[in-house]
C-alpha positions as CSV (number, residue, x, y, z in Angstrom):
1,M,-17.1,25.4,0.5
2,W,-15.7,22.0,-0.3
3,R,-14.0,21.8,-3.7
4,G,-12.6,18.4,-3.5
5,C,-13.1,15.2,-5.5
6,R,-16.0,13.7,-3.7
7,R,-18.7,15.6,-5.5
8,P,-19.5,13.9,-8.8
9,R,-20.0,17.1,-10.8
10,R,-16.6,18.4,-9.7
11,R,-14.8,15.2,-10.5
12,T,-12.0,16.0,-13.0
13,A,-8.6,14.7,-14.1
14,R,-7.1,16.2,-10.9
15,C,-9.1,13.5,-9.0
16,D,-8.8,10.7,-11.4
17,Q,-5.1,10.8,-12.0
18,P,-4.0,10.2,-8.3
19,A,-6.6,7.4,-8.1
20,Q,-5.2,5.8,-11.2
21,R,-1.6,6.1,-9.9
22,R,-2.7,4.5,-6.6
23,R,-4.2,1.6,-8.6
24,T,-1.1,1.2,-10.7
25,V,1.2,1.1,-7.6
26,T,-1.1,-1.3,-5.8
27,D,-1.3,-3.6,-8.8
28,A,2.5,-3.6,-9.1
29,L,2.9,-4.3,-5.4
30,A,0.4,-7.2,-5.6
31,D,2.3,-8.6,-8.6
32,L,5.6,-8.5,-6.7
33,I,4.0,-10.1,-3.7
34,R,2.6,-12.9,-5.9
35,V,6.0,-13.5,-7.6
36,Q,7.9,-13.5,-4.3
37,A,5.4,-15.9,-2.7
38,D,5.7,-18.2,-5.7
39,E,9.5,-18.1,-5.6
40,L,9.6,-18.7,-1.9
41,G,7.0,-21.4,-2.0
42,V,4.8,-19.7,0.6
43,T,1.1,-18.8,0.8
44,P,0.7,-15.2,2.1
45,A,-1.6,-14.6,5.1
46,M,-3.9,-12.5,3.0
47,P,-4.7,-11.9,-0.7
48,A,-1.9,-10.1,-2.6
49,E,-4.2,-7.2,-3.4
50,T,-5.1,-6.7,0.2
51,A,-1.4,-7.0,1.3
52,A,-0.4,-4.5,-1.4
53,L,-3.0,-1.9,-0.3
54,T,-2.0,-2.4,3.3
55,L,1.7,-2.0,2.6
56,L,1.1,1.1,0.5
57,S,-1.1,2.7,3.2
58,L,1.4,1.9,5.9
59,G,4.3,3.2,3.8
60,I,2.5,6.5,3.1
61,G,1.7,6.8,6.8
62,L,5.2,6.0,7.8
63,G,6.6,8.5,5.3
64,V,4.4,11.2,6.7
65,Q,5.4,10.4,10.3
66,R,9.1,10.3,9.4
67,A,8.8,13.7,7.6
68,F,8.2,15.1,11.1
69,G,10.6,13.0,13.0
70,T,13.2,10.7,11.6
71,T,13.3,8.6,14.8
72,V,10.0,6.9,13.9
73,P,10.9,3.2,13.5
74,V,10.4,1.3,10.3
75,Q,10.8,-2.1,11.9
76,P,7.1,-2.6,12.6
77,V,6.4,-2.4,8.8
78,V,9.2,-4.7,8.0
79,D,7.9,-7.2,10.7
80,L,4.4,-7.0,9.2
81,L,5.8,-7.7,5.7
82,R,7.7,-10.8,7.0
83,S,4.5,-11.9,8.7
84,V,2.4,-11.6,5.6
85,M,4.9,-13.3,3.4
86,S,5.4,-16.2,5.9
87,G,1.7,-17.0,5.9
88,R,1.2,-16.0,9.5
89,P,-1.4,-13.3,10.2
């Protein structure tokens, strides 16, 4: 039987805490993206919040992949970040 966080009656701190941490990290990343865009005088290719969630998701996925094989390249994520910050999709 499923005992995860999706059932409302089973929702507890064990579910809320990771969600709050994700929001905190995403908000911090979005703030950093905004600051960097302002300092560089560029308009990012997507809203800062979207870019932050995308980067966090890619970072987590890359981390999981690299846990199994350190040869997984990080360059695609770096290239995506450059693309977002340069204003090109």
